[in-house]
VOLORO-784066 format. One record per residue (C-alpha): residue in three letters; x negated, y, z negated; residue number from 1. Coordinates in pm, whole numbers, plus 32768, in hexadecimal, padded with zeros to 4 digits. Example, Ala and Ser with C-alpha at 12.3 -4.5 7.8 and 13.67 -1.06 7.14 Angstrom:
residues 2
@r ala; c1 7B32; c2 7E3E; c3 7CF4; k 1
@r ser; c1 7AA9; c2 7F96; c3 7D36; k 2
end
This chain:
residues 173
@r met; c1 8171; c2 3939; c3 5CFC; k 1
@r ser; c1 7FE3; c2 390C; c3 5CDF; k 2
@r pro; c1 7F2E; c2 3A06; c3 5CAE; k 3
@r leu; c1 7E7A; c2 39F0; c3 5E24; k 4
@r his; c1 7FEC; c2 39C4; c3 5EB1; k 5
@r ala; c1 8049; c2 3B36; c3 5DEC; k 6
@r tyr; c1 7F05; c2 3BF0; c3 5E8B; k 7
@r glu; c1 7F25; c2 3B9A; c3 6020; k 8
@r arg; c1 80B0; c2 3C1C; c3 5FE0; k 9
@r thr; c1 8049; c2 3D64; c3 5F1F; k 10
@r ser; c1 7EFA; c2 3D9C; c3 603D; k 11
@r trp; c1 801E; c2 3D2B; c3 6148; k 12
@r gly; c1 8109; c2 3E1A; c3 60F7; k 13
@r arg; c1 8001; c2 3F15; c3 605D; k 14
@r arg; c1 7F96; c2 3F0E; c3 6223; k 15
@r ile; c1 80E5; c2 3F10; c3 62A4; k 16
@r gly; c1 8173; c2 4062; c3 61CF; k 17
@r ile; c1 7FD6; c2 40D0; c3 623A; k 18
@r ala; c1 8066; c2 408A; c3 63D4; k 19
@r ile; c1 8193; c2 414C; c3 6381; k 20
@r ala; c1 80E3; c2 426A; c3 62EA; k 21
@r cys; c1 8028; c2 4266; c3 6411; k 22
@r leu; c1 8129; c2 427C; c3 64D9; k 23
@r ala; c1 81FE; c2 4351; c3 6440; k 24
@r ala; c1 80D5; c2 443F; c3 6434; k 25
@r leu; c1 80B5; c2 445E; c3 65DF; k 26
@r ala; c1 81F6; c2 446A; c3 65FC; k 27
@r leu; c1 81E6; c2 45CF; c3 6515; k 28
@r ala; c1 80C4; c2 4611; c3 65F3; k 29
@r gly; c1 8163; c2 45DB; c3 6725; k 30
@r phe; c1 828A; c2 46DC; c3 66AD; k 31
@r val; c1 81B6; c2 47C9; c3 662C; k 32
@r gly; c1 810E; c2 47DC; c3 677D; k 33
@r ala; c1 8221; c2 47BA; c3 6824; k 34
@r val; c1 82C8; c2 4912; c3 6777; k 35
@r val; c1 817A; c2 49D9; c3 679F; k 36
@r gly; c1 80B2; c2 498A; c3 6878; k 37
@r pro; c1 8137; c2 4A24; c3 6980; k 38
@r his; c1 813F; c2 4B61; c3 689F; k 39
@r phe; c1 7FD5; c2 4B2F; c3 68D8; k 40
@r lys; c1 7FD3; c2 4AC3; c3 6A26; k 41
@r ala; c1 8094; c2 4C39; c3 6A94; k 42
@r ala; c1 7FC0; c2 4D05; c3 69B5; k 43
@r thr; c1 7E9F; c2 4C6D; c3 6AC5; k 44
@r thr; c1 7F58; c2 4CB6; c3 6BF5; k 45
@r ser; c1 7F92; c2 4E26; c3 6B94; k 46
@r ser; c1 7E48; c2 4E6C; c3 6B21; k 47
@r thr; c1 7DCF; c2 4E0E; c3 6C52; k 48
@r ala; c1 7EEF; c2 4EC5; c3 6D56; k 49
@r thr; c1 7E52; c2 5030; c3 6C98; k 50
@r thr; c1 7CD8; c2 4FD4; c3 6CD0; k 51
@r val; c1 7D5F; c2 4FAC; c3 6E67; k 52
@r leu; c1 7E37; c2 50E5; c3 6E26; k 53
@r his; c1 7D38; c2 5193; c3 6DA9; k 54
@r arg; c1 7C3B; c2 516B; c3 6ED8; k 55
@r leu; c1 7D3B; c2 5245; c3 6FB1; k 56
@r pro; c1 7CD0; c2 5386; c3 6F5A; k 57
@r thr; c1 7B8A; c2 53A7; c3 6F98; k 58
@r thr; c1 7B92; c2 53A5; c3 7164; k 59
@r thr; c1 7C58; c2 5514; c3 7135; k 60
@r ser; c1 7B78; c2 560F; c3 71D0; k 61
@r thr; c1 7AFE; c2 56FA; c3 70B3; k 62
@r val; c1 7ACA; c2 5819; c3 71EF; k 63
@r val; c1 7BC8; c2 593E; c3 71C9; k 64
@r his; c1 7C04; c2 5951; c3 7348; k 65
@r ser; c1 7C55; c2 5B1A; c3 7320; k 66
@r ser; c1 7B24; c2 5B30; c3 7266; k 67
@r val; c1 7A2A; c2 5AD8; c3 739A; k 68
@r lys; c1 79EA; c2 5BD0; c3 74BF; k 69
@r val; c1 7A1D; c2 5AEB; c3 7614; k 70
@r leu; c1 79DA; c2 5B72; c3 777A; k 71
@r val; c1 79FD; c2 5AC5; c3 7889; k 72
@r ala; c1 793B; c2 5B0C; c3 7A0F; k 73
@r asn; c1 7972; c2 5AAE; c3 7B5B; k 74
@r gly; c1 7857; c2 5A01; c3 7BD3; k 75
@r thr; c1 78E6; c2 598B; c3 7D26; k 76
@r gln; c1 798C; c2 5A2F; c3 7E32; k 77
@r gln; c1 7B2A; c2 59B9; c3 7DCF; k 78
@r pro; c1 7BD2; c2 5B4B; c3 7D73; k 79
@r asn; c1 7C68; c2 5B19; c3 7C49; k 80
@r ala; c1 7BCD; c2 59E5; c3 7BA4; k 81
@r ala; c1 7B5B; c2 5AA9; c3 7AA1; k 82
@r gly; c1 7C89; c2 5B85; c3 7A24; k 83
@r his; c1 7D60; c2 5A49; c3 7A2D; k 84
@r phe; c1 7C89; c2 5974; c3 7941; k 85
@r thr; c1 7C7A; c2 5AA2; c3 786A; k 86
@r gln; c1 7DF8; c2 5AB4; c3 7849; k 87
@r gln; c1 7DE5; c2 5962; c3 77EE; k 88
@r leu; c1 7CBE; c2 5943; c3 76FB; k 89
@r gln; c1 7D9D; c2 5A8F; c3 766E; k 90
@r gln; c1 7F03; c2 59BD; c3 762F; k 91
@r asn; c1 7DD6; c2 58C9; c3 754E; k 92
@r gly; c1 7DE1; c2 5A0F; c3 74A0; k 93
@r trp; c1 7C89; c2 5A33; c3 74C3; k 94
@r asn; c1 7BE3; c2 5B7A; c3 7514; k 95
@r val; c1 7B91; c2 5C00; c3 7624; k 96
@r ser; c1 7B07; c2 5D12; c3 7727; k 97
@r thr; c1 7B79; c2 5DA6; c3 783E; k 98
@r pro; c1 7AE8; c2 5C7C; c3 795A; k 99
@r arg; c1 79F4; c2 5CE1; c3 7A0F; k 100
@r asn; c1 791D; c2 5C4A; c3 7B47; k 101
@r ser; c1 777B; c2 5BAC; c3 7B03; k 102
@r thr; c1 769F; c2 5C5E; c3 7B91; k 103
@r ser; c1 7632; c2 5B2F; c3 7C6E; k 104
@r ala; c1 76E1; c2 59C9; c3 7CDA; k 105
@r ala; c1 771A; c2 58E0; c3 7BF9; k 106
@r ser; c1 7719; c2 5729; c3 7C6D; k 107
@r thr; c1 77AE; c2 56E4; c3 7B37; k 108
@r thr; c1 7867; c2 5788; c3 7A48; k 109
@r thr; c1 7782; c2 57A7; c3 78D3; k 110
@r ile; c1 7824; c2 5854; c3 77D0; k 111
@r tyr; c1 76D6; c2 58ED; c3 76D8; k 112
@r tyr; c1 771B; c2 591C; c3 7576; k 113
@r ala; c1 768E; c2 5A06; c3 7447; k 114
@r pro; c1 75C2; c2 5963; c3 732D; k 115
@r ser; c1 76B6; c2 58F6; c3 7271; k 116
@r gln; c1 77AD; c2 58DA; c3 7350; k 117
@r gln; c1 779A; c2 5761; c3 7403; k 118
@r gln; c1 78C6; c2 56E7; c3 7358; k 119
@r ala; c1 798F; c2 57F2; c3 7401; k 120
@r ala; c1 7906; c2 57C0; c3 7531; k 121
@r ala; c1 791F; c2 565A; c3 753F; k 122
@r leu; c1 7A9F; c2 5674; c3 74D9; k 123
@r val; c1 7AC3; c2 57B1; c3 760A; k 124
@r ala; c1 7A26; c2 5684; c3 76FB; k 125
@r ser; c1 7B18; c2 558F; c3 7681; k 126
@r glu; c1 7C49; c2 5673; c3 76A7; k 127
@r leu; c1 7BDF; c2 56BD; c3 7842; k 128
@r gly; c1 7B5F; c2 550C; c3 7867; k 129
@r val; c1 7A3B; c2 5584; c3 787E; k 130
@r pro; c1 7911; c2 547D; c3 782B; k 131
@r thr; c1 785D; c2 54E7; c3 76F8; k 132
@r thr; c1 7711; c2 54A3; c3 77B3; k 133
@r ala; c1 77A2; c2 55CD; c3 784E; k 134
@r val; c1 7754; c2 5674; c3 7706; k 135
@r gln; c1 75DD; c2 572B; c3 76B7; k 136
@r pro; c1 7562; c2 5852; c3 75AF; k 137
@r met; c1 7552; c2 59BD; c3 7663; k 138
@r thr; c1 740C; c2 5A22; c3 76C9; k 139
@r gly; c1 73DE; c2 5B6D; c3 7772; k 140
@r ala; c1 7425; c2 5ACF; c3 78BB; k 141
@r val; c1 7595; c2 5AB5; c3 7867; k 142
@r pro; c1 7631; c2 5AF6; c3 79EC; k 143
@r val; c1 76B8; c2 5C59; c3 7958; k 144
@r ala; c1 764E; c2 5DD5; c3 7931; k 145
@r asn; c1 7664; c2 5E0F; c3 779E; k 146
@r ala; c1 7691; c2 5CFF; c3 7703; k 147
@r thr; c1 765F; c2 5D8E; c3 7570; k 148
@r gly; c1 775A; c2 5D3A; c3 749C; k 149
@r leu; c1 783A; c2 5C27; c3 753C; k 150
@r asp; c1 782A; c2 5AC6; c3 748A; k 151
@r ile; c1 7885; c2 59EA; c3 75D6; k 152
@r val; c1 7861; c2 5A74; c3 7759; k 153
@r val; c1 78E2; c2 599E; c3 7832; k 154
@r ile; c1 7888; c2 5995; c3 7996; k 155
@r ile; c1 797D; c2 58BC; c3 7AAB; k 156
@r gly; c1 78D2; c2 57E3; c3 7B96; k 157
@r pro; c1 794D; c2 5762; c3 7C9A; k 158
@r asp; c1 79C7; c2 562F; c3 7C07; k 159
@r leu; c1 7B0D; c2 56F9; c3 7B35; k 160
@r ala; c1 7B59; c2 57FE; c3 7C19; k 161
@r gly; c1 7B8D; c2 56D9; c3 7D43; k 162
@r asn; c1 7CBD; c2 5625; c3 7C32; k 163
@r gly; c1 7D8C; c2 5718; c3 7D4C; k 164
@r phe; c1 7E08; c2 5802; c3 7C18; k 165
@r pro; c1 7F20; c2 58D1; c3 7C38; k 166
@r ala; c1 7EFB; c2 5A43; c3 7C8A; k 167
@r thr; c1 7EEE; c2 5AFE; c3 7B2E; k 168
@r thr; c1 7EEF; c2 5C85; c3 7B0A; k 169
@r val; c1 7DDD; c2 5CDC; c3 7A03; k 170
@r pro; c1 7E23; c2 5CDA; c3 78B1; k 171
@r ala; c1 7E71; c2 5E5C; c3 781E; k 172
@r thr; c1 7D6D; c2 5EC8; c3 76E9; k 173
end
């Protein structure tokens, strides 16, 4: 055999060997990817689920109902409207005062709140089914006698009293 032919055999042999080595490396990489890959994917999925779970508790309320002093006053001619809604709030855990009548007629239900009680007033509005636009800061113009010491004053208007609530007794305090 001439030296030229020996070089060609070595070259083809080397090329085939390199090709087989590359195929083996690809096969090994595919095997490792198939075995190890799902573990990386599962870790990514579980961390995403954990992130979603951490967001849920931020929607809870921090208002302790029993620490908020609420007065419900009837601003309508509907008998026992304040008593009914006082009882409803009391059943939801609010610290309610004895219901009374407002000093003037109300054209719509309004919820007044003392400083730092806006979140509590919004919760009261939600529980009574009143829009949050009815929630206002408490001023000297609140139509009840002696609102001193109260956190929230609810003045029942015809919009809420006209819902045909059942007759209830005034809760004992």
